[in-house]
N, C-alpha and C positions, 0 to 999 in steps of 0.2 A: 623405819617402817619395813615390815617384812611382808613380801608378797608370796603367794602360793604358786609361783611359777618357777620351774627349773630352767636354768640357762646354761649354755655351754660357755666355758671361759678358758682362756689361755693365759697362763702365768709365765712371764719371761723374767728371769733373773737378770739383774743389771750387771753389765761388765765393769762399771765404775760406780762404786757404792757411795760416792760423795753426793750424788743427786737423789737417788732412790734405790731401795733394796730390790724391788720387783715391780713390774708393770702388769696390770690385770686388764685383759681385753675381753669384752663381751662379744661373742660371736653371734651374728644374726642367724635366725632359724633358717634352715634350708640352704645355707651357703655352700656347705660341703656337698659335693656331688652335683651341684647346679652349675651348668655352663662349663663342665669339665674341671672344676676346681677340686683339688685333693686336700685332705687334712694337712699333709706336709706343706703344701703351698700356703695355707692359711697360717700355720705356725711360723714359716719362714718370713711371711709378710709382717707378722707381729714382731719378730726379732729385728727386722730391718727398720721398722718404725722406731722401736726402742733405741736401737743403736744410733739412728739419725738424730734423735733427741739429745743423746749424750754428746755426740760430736758437735752439734750446734751449740750446746752449752759450754763446751770446752773452748771453743774458738772466740768467745767474747773477750774483748781486750780488757775490760774492767775486772775480769776474774783473775788476771795476773798481777793486779795491784795489791801489795801487802797491806794489812790492817793499819800499820803506822802511816802509810801514805794517805789513807782516807782520813785519819785523824789530823794530819798536817793540812790537808786540803780544807777540812772543816774549820780548823782554827784560822787559816788564811781568809776564808770567806767571811767568817764572823768578824775578823779584824777589819776587813774592807768595808763591811756593812756598818760597823761602828764608826769608822772614820768618815764615811759618807754621811752618816747621821749627824756627826759633829759639824761638818762643813755646811750642810743644808740648814741646820737650825741656828 
């Protein structure tokens, strides 16, 4: 749906393209200049938020497990479930 409202946006390129190429922030009307906030401060805040997201995603322990590890874990869980099903029935 397209609205007839123009908005100010900030596009931040990602420092790590594994997660996203760019982040788009919609800036509230009247933020710049209100309360002593400059346009540079708004852009810097957008960059800080985008960088924080990338850092948070990198630090997750399960991102370091290779794909064969997930496959082995899935096979092990399926085997255990099958064995438990045999014992119970």
